[in-house]
Steps between C-alpha positions, in 0.01 A plus 500: 500500500609855428424822684359652183238225494395607847472860378298390197264295715441783751446755223234281340324468837508877554363579154266201464598472136790361301474781247509783754783334692700456180464871422609595849800267491601592147495143369290323242180333616614173341837510679326579829260210457788262421689601815192447716437160342863410565462602865186289539678207336793525740259510796282222354187696583279761342534847652262696277159447348470669161161602362351746253450751780856490632732302726435392859722305741427143597526389862859402429559838339377683809733295719790560261440879492608554861830319455568661163471846655725392787761359259513825303536706817783282629676516164483879511638505856786269395590726209503811719705328770758389244542858382615623839688347788316715754141455614300595197181421318153634438241525776142623465321628811133601515370770732153645551490882464485569874787259570703647216461852641690411817702192406588541130777760506654362820521154341658639183764690695589203722526264203721741306726526801510129584465331160576748219512224238147376568253648254196587710164532327229655718139462391232720660142380458196396698556209734242282325690530174831433676369157603424422136848614398657273762293202393602563138866510613542858374607608851747343743347649812250761614367669811134399531225520758328166444569187299259229391557166667655230288711725277849369417657793679703557815352745750697680773352760740651847475308752712161616622366842396237710674243660274412869520205706383610785273224762493485828305434800720148563363386154620645530850217532751505712812568304814714230342797392706833356389344166404186401309275206573392260231150645525637847420704364208190328360332841468781645288501498119812306410731474201671160497683272258301243304431150627828378350682687776564328834425820692142503368429147622666579834274803550186307409591214735562740791165675455312176435609361838334803659188458287582810297549579132735747335356789299739480207411779257811474277755238400854610412780248448792744503625629836597845373164565334312353796679738736430788262128420527521510879702823499240658268231420757301247293517215752693351790703179482654231717871442449793343684768708669709499183257756353488729803790715381312573175194601701694744716650664191151541350351658811272202569405407859632166620296305757583177676231232485351393831494130422769241567418320173579804285831357391643306211786253483784540254638172369807429289377249246749336267542209267611179669859465614595273211377758250675805645842592367780596744439863403129470586579332833740784584239760402241340727740527795573865421128578474445369854800700624374824344152458645647432845716813479211719384287389795788544748562853369128593517490552125207260451210658696274259687712193416638234733708198407351152512 
């Protein structure tokens, strides 16, 4: 078997068509089909089912896909390691927007100082999408807030974050103290991320336990725009301590939440140990170190280590 056959096979799966995959790969459709047939012959099993509507994987093809992706990743790591005697390689790390705002730059700076030959790729997107990227093996590790049971991933606790209510001045009511109850929060019009975001499900779970429901009047999936909406007075929001600095800069009132459950866990979720390259293993260690230092230096508001 050849690595190019693995690439051909995965491209066909991604495009669902021999013709589209051939165009993407820059090879002839006939040559692509011959290589796939050769691969199936060497494995003595059929990997793909061809029909007039496209190409779909067989059960064997689905099982083979995971290991094909792993083989290509390991081949890339081997090539990068051979090009440099020092710790090197390519590592992709996923962060949700709130996590990126406090952790991203600190991680970049520590990695450049400790491992300058490691190419660090940071991906900022909603936590729900980060899970999909991990499962597709497009990321090595990510900071998440919840993970579905049964996933082929390794989960390590990082820290616990308190949630805060960020309220524009026009919505602040006379007589409020330094903390708001869940009942008071339920009366506020809120702007929150969509249901793909872990923070949204955390908020709904907290209120549901108290028999309450959030009044979500807007959904915004970008942290900067969401905070702009709050600063403009359109709605309040619930955010972790990582977003408190943005609120202070925008002149938004920050309230603690008078409920012990108003917290979320941060987890470092990675591919399994046998899938992670030495560079990815080193990056995971550095990520934990940076988070610990940020908490110790009071640079991560409302956070405590687990």
